[in-house]
N, C-alpha and C positions, 0 to 999 in steps of 0.2 A: 862580082857575084858573091853574095853573103855565104859564109861558111856555116854549115849546120853541125853543131857539136852537142852531144848529150852524154851524161854520165849515169849509167844504169847500175844499180847494185842488186846483187842476189843475196838473200838471207838464206842460210842453210841451217836447218834444225836437225840434230841427230839424237836418237834415243836408242838404248840397247836394253833388252830384257831377255834373259834366259836363252842366249845364243842367237837372238834375232835383232838385227840392227835396222832401224827405220830412219829414212831421211826424207825431209821435205824441203824443196828449194822453191823460194818465192821471189818473183821478179815483179816490181811495180812499174808498169809502162803507162804513164800518163793517167793515173787514177784507177787503172785496172790491174788487178793482181793476177798473174799467171803462176800456177803452182805445179810443180813436178814431184812425183813420189818415187821412192826407191826402197827396196828391201834387200837385205843380205841375211842368209841363214847359215850358221856354222854347223858343219857336220859334227855330230857328237863325238866322233873319233878323232877330230882334228884338235890341235892345241888352241887354246883360247888366246887369240891375239886381236884385241879390240880394234887396233888401227886398220887391219885388213877389212873387217866388217864395215868400218866407217868409210873407207875408200870405195868399197864396192857399192854400198847403199848410196853414198853421195854421188858417185859417178852415174848410177842408174837414175837418180832423181834429176841430175843435170841433163841427162839424155832425154828423159821424159819431158822436162821443161823445154828443151830445144825443139823437140818434135811438136809440142803444142804451139810454140812461138812461130814455127814454120807454117803450121796450119792456119794461124791467124793471118800471117802475111799472104798466104795463098788466097784466103777468103777476101782480104782487102784488095788484092790484085784482080780477082774475078769481079769484084764489085765495080772496079774502074773500067774493066773491059766490057761488062754487061750492065750498064746503068739501068736502074728501075724505070717504071713508067713516069 
């Protein structure tokens, strides 16, 4: 039985402006890009530690990406279970 192996790569883009960090995670799955978004906002009273904003925003973007990927898989499974006319 042939073994199925793939190598998927996620590109993670981070930007920070005035206490708000935004992240965009992009996964290319066979010519289709799935994108997750994440945001982290620093409380004005907290110390400015950019790494924390990066971690929060990136984690949220990856979580959003994971949820979208699971939705795609569920849709594909339903398509197999309920073939069209």
